[in-house]
N, C-alpha and C positions, 0 to 999 in steps of 0.2 A: 374652803373658800366658797362664798356664794357667788351667784350669777352677777349680781350687781357690784361686788368687789372685783370680779374678774374684769368687768366692763371697764371701771375706773382705773384698774392697773393697766389695761390695754390703752386707754387714752393717755395716761400719764407716761406710758412708755413712748408712745408715738410723739407726744409734745416735747420731749426731751431732745436737746440739742447733742447730737452724736456724731462724731467724724471718725469712728473707728476704721470705716471702710477705706480711708485714706491714710491709715497708719504708716509710719516709717517703716515698720517690719514688711508690710505687704509691697510698699514700694521698692524697698531694697531686694526683695525676692525677684520681683518683676525686672528689675535692672540686671540682677545675676543671670536671669534667664535669657534676656536679650544679649548681654555680652557672650554668653556662652554659645548662643546660637550664631552669632556674626563671626566670632572667633572659629568655630567649626567651619562655617562657610567658607571664610576668607584664608584658611591655612590649609586649604586643600583636602580636608577631612569631610567632605560633603556627604558622602554615603553614611558614615558614622553619625553625622549631625541630622540628617533626615530620618536615619533610624530611629535616634533618641526622640526626635520630635513625633514620629508616628506612633511610638510607643506610649509617650505621654497624651497624645491626642486620643487615642481609643481608651485609655485609662479613665482619664478624667470625665471624656464625654459619656461613657458608659455609667460611671458614678452619678453624675447629673441626671441622666436620664432614668437610672435605676430607681433613685428616690422619688421621682415623679410617679414612676408606676407603682411604687409602694403606696403613694397616696390613693391613686387610682383604685388599687386592690381593696384597700381599706373602705373606699367607698362602695364599691361593687358588692362587698361582702356584707355591707351594713355593721362593720365591725365598732360596736359601741365603745369598747375599750380604746380604741385608736383614735378617737375624734381629736383629742388634745395634741396629739403629735402630727396630724395631718399636714398642717400649715408649715411645720418644721421641715417635714420631707420635701414640701413643695418649694423651699426656700432656695433650692439649687437652680430655678428655671432661668434666672437671669444668665447663667453660664452658658445655656444652650445656643442663643443668638451669637454669643462671642465665640463659641464653639464651632459655628458655621462659618465664621470669618476666618477663625484659625485653619479650617479646612481648605480655604482658598489659597492660603500660603502653601499647604502641603501639595497642591497640584503641581507646583514647580519642581517638586522633588521626585515625580513619577518615574522618570527614567533612572533615577538612582535605586529606587525600591524595587521597581516591578521588572523583571528580566524580560517579560514577555512585551513590554513597550517596544523594544528595539529588536526582539527575536520572537515574533508572533508563533504561537502554538497552532498549527494549521486547523486541526480538527476542533480547535477551541476558539477560532478567532472570531466568530460570530458573537460571542459573549465576551471574551477576552480582548475587547477593543479599547484603546486607551480612551479615546473621546467618549464613546458610549458609557464606559465604566466611570469616569469622572463625573459626567452629568448624572447618572442614575444615582451614584452615592451622594451627590448634592441634594437630589430630590429626596432621598430617604431623611437626610437631615432636616431638609426644610419643611417636609410634611410632619415630622415628629415635633420639631421646634415649634411650629405654628400651633398644633394641636395642644401642646403642653402649655403655651402662653394663653391661649383662649380658655383653657380649663382652670388655670390659676386665677385667671383675670375674673372669670365668671363666679368662681367660688368666693373671691373678696368682694364682689359687688354685693353679695347677700350680707356679708359681714360688715361692711361700711355702712349699709342701710340700717342694719340692727343696732350698732354701735352709736353712730352720729345722726340718722335720719336724712332726709333729703335736704332740708334747709341748712342744717348746720355743718354740712359736710366741708372740712378745711379746703382751700384753695388748691394746694398741691394735688389732691386727688380729683378735681372736677374735671381735668383734661382728659383722663383714661376712665373715668368712671361717671359717665354722663346719664342723665335720665334715670336715676335710682328710683324715683317716685312712680316709675312705670312698671317696676319689677313686680311681678307675681312670684312670690317666694316658693310656693308649692311647685309652680310651674318652672321655676329656675332650678329648683332641686331635681326635678324629673330630666330636664335638659342635661344637668351635669352628669346623671346616671348614664344617659345615652352617649354623652360625649366620652365618658370614662369607658365605656364599652368598646367605642370606637379607637380610643388611645390603645388600649389593651390588645386588640386584635392587629392593629397597625404595628405596634412594637414588636409582636412576636414574628410577623411577617418581614418587617423592614430591618430589623435588628438581625435576624437570620440572613437575609440577603446582604447586609451591611458587613457582617463576619465574613461571609463567603468572599466578598469583593475586595474587602480591604485587608483581610488578614490571612485567609486561607489560599488567595490566589497569589500571595508573595512567592509561593511554590506551586507553579501552575500544574505540576504534575502529581500533587496531592490531592486526594478526594476522601471526604468523610461526610456521610449524609446527616450525621449527629452534630456536627460541628456548629451549625446555626443555633440549634436549641442550647447546646451547652454554653454558648457565648451568651445568649440574652438571659438565661437563667443565672450565670456569673454575675451579669452586671446588676440583676435585681439583689442578688446575694450581697454585693458590694453595696448597693443602696441601702440596705437593711442596717448593714455595719456602720456607714457613715452617719445614717439618722440616729442611732444609738449615741454615738459621739455627740451629735448636736443636741439631742434630747437632754444629756447630761450637763451641757454647757448651758442650756436654756433655763434649766431648774434654778438657775443663780438669779434669774430676772424676777421682777415683781409679779408678772402673770405666770411665772413658772410654777406657782403654787398649784396651778391645776393638774399639773404633773404628779402622780401618786406612784407608790411602789408597784401598783399593779400593772401601770403601762410598761415600766421597765421590765417586769416579770415577763410580761406577754411579748414583748420585744425579743427577750432572750430566748423564749420557746420559738418564736418564729424564726430566730437566728439558727438556732439548733436544728429545725425542721429541714431549712435550706442548706444547711451544712451536709445534711444526709443526702438530700435531692442532688446537691452539686457533686458530692462525691460518687453517688450512683451513677450520674451522667460521666464523670471522669473516668470510672472504672468500665463502664459499659463501651464507651469509645475505644478505650485502651484494649479490652477484651476481645471485642469484634475483630478489630484490625490485627492483633497479634494471632490469633487463631486462625483468621482469614488468610494470613501469610501471602497477601498479595504484594509484589514488589512496588507497585504506585502507592501503597498505603504503608508498608512497614518501614520504609525508608526514613519517613518523617518520625516516627517513634524511636527507631534505634538511634538516630543522631541525637535525639534530646534525652535519652534514658542510658546510652552506653558510651557515649563520648563526653569527654571533658571540655570546656568547663559546665556543659550543660546538664550532666546527669546530676552534680552536686546541686545545681539550682532546682532541678525537678524535685529531688527529695525534700529540700527546704520548702519549697512550694506545697507540697503535699501535706507537709507537718503544719505549716501556718494556716492554710485555709480550711483543712479538714481535720486532721488528728487532734491538733491542740483545741479547737472549738468543740469537737465532739466529747473529748474527755471532760474539760472543764464545764461545759454546760450541762452536764448530766445533774449537777446539783442545783437544787432551787436558790439556796443562800447565794451562790455565785451569780445567778442571774439577776439578784436584786442588790447586788454590790456595784456602786457606780465605779469604783477604780478597777475592779476585775473585768466588769464589762467593757471598759474603755480600753484596757489591754488587749483584751481578746478581739475587739473590733479592728484595732490598729494592726494587730497581727493579721487578720484577714486582709485587710487593705495592702499591707506591705506584701504579703503572699501573692495577691492579685497583681500588684506592680511588676513583681518577679515573673509571674507566669505571663504577662504581656511580653516581657524580654524575651522568655523563654519560646513564646510562639513566633515572634517576630524576627529576633536578631540572627538566629540560625539560617535564616532563609535570605538574609540580605548580605551579611558580612561573614565569610568564612574565617573562622579564627579559633584558636585553642587558647587565647587569653581572656581572662575573666572580662566580661563585657561592659561593667560598670565603671566608666570612666569619669573625669571631670566634666566633660561635655554633657553627658547623660545626667550627672547630678545637676548641673547648672540648669539645663532645660527643664528638668523635674521641678526644681525649686521656683522657676519662672512660672510654669503652669499652676503650681501650688499657689503662689501670688495671686495670680489673675482669678482663681477659683476663690479664694479668700476674699478678694475684693468684692466679687460679684454676689456672694452669700451674705457677706456681712452688709452690704448695701441693702439687701432685701430686708435683713433683720431689722434695720434701722428705719426703714421708710414704711413698711407694711404691718399690719395687725398679724401678730404670730400665734394667734390661736382663732381656729374656724368658729367665731362667735355666733354666726348665723345658722350654724348646722343644727337641725332639730334634734340629732342625737346626742349632741354634746351635754345635754342635762344629766345623761347617765353617769358623766365624769364626775358629777358632785355627789355619787353616791359613796356609801362607806367602802374603805379599802378591803382588800382580801386579806 
């Protein structure tokens, strides 16, 4: 595919009338989620309902932010192979402001989720303060959402200028992409590099604090200094897995011809690498806690690895997000097989959904019953529907290839 052919394909795709984001399936999924949410709240199962809501909130928000960070990392490292997939990774950005609104609803369930809201821990009261906690978590989300939107918007400004020029820009873009003629492409590209650095640093710091405040504080007596890093690395790993699924879907579009087997192969290598990194963080956290043998740390691990139903889920999680990807991704042919990569990526995402249950549920509701119930499934389906709408809306409205990126030219080189 030549550069001119790619440009024409992008314009053709943007001009097509598509209403996939209002599809009946997405609407039904959202309705199921709303019904499940209100049924749980009005049937007296408020604790279980807010637990299911929190599990899906941290899962879907983590995925959306993780894919943005993948784009940021590709830009910071000047990854020539990754240029065609950058915008695909950025396409989850519209879920982030939605996620912020969803967080505001979660505030009403604070007393159901966090025991220290009503029974303060005296020596931690300065940090574990309900008002202070809710405000700072909102700030974490607001900062990262704002930075992510600015990053994607500035990236698309260059693309729209290169595709349409200043004068022929369609009216639907003019409101949010003004003054394209004043853009200095080289200067804008440097600004994106600076913004990428800020986002990467902010992500590591704010998502560590987010993990401590939203997840770890569910059990106010448990402490792990590695938990924050383990959490944000996991979100990035999920982001890679979801990007692989979206890349495989994107190949079917006219401009999808810019994606070649080398992109899928390199994504597979990146997924394999972070399977190892994630496994290392998982094992390092477990090993230090186990051999340290401190009561305030070990009770958390013992409950999740030696008591049912959590121990079964723990082993399933380990297989899905580490053992299976590690074994399967050793072979090059599998990394270049779309069906195999889709299955592996789905397994990783399913593993992390179960892992979020494993991290959150034992601290909220003490039970020996398998925690996946109809309320949990309905709310999960609802979140999936919202996520689907936000991503497909982006796919249908904006250019899905970073056409203005100066390194995109390397994607027209011969395949590996």
